[in-house]
C-alpha positions, 0 to 999 in steps of 0.5 A, spaced: 500 500 500 502 506 498 504 511 504 499 516 501 494 511 503 496 510 510 494 513 516 498 516 522 496 519 528 500 524 534 502 531 535 499 537 531 498 534 525 502 539 521 507 538 516 506 530 515 501 527 510 495 524 513 497 525 520 491 526 524 493 530 530 492 528 537 494 532 543 500 530 548 503 525 543 509 527 538 508 527 531 507 520 528 508 517 535 501 513 535 501 507 531 504 501 528 512 501 528 517 497 524 523 493 528 527 499 527 522 504 530 520 507 524 512 509 523 509 504 518 502 507 518 495 504 519 490 501 514 484 504 519 484 510 524 479 511 530 479 517 534 474 519 539 475 525 543 472 528 550 473 535 553 470 537 560 471 544 563 469 546 569 471 551 575 476 549 580 475 555 584 471 561 584 473 567 588 468 573 589 470 580 589 469 584 595 463 588 595 463 595 594 457 599 598 
């Protein structure tokens, strides 16, 4: 299979063909590797994301009266 048809994941996704961004990982670091450590790319790709944001602490400003 030609490399252009393979999927790579990790990092920003910028600068590489068919690289899907994944926060917290180096470019093309997620997926199958050769015995030499080179990324091989995959024939299928699955990515799910979930982000939850909430306030950890709430501070009140002093009232002005």
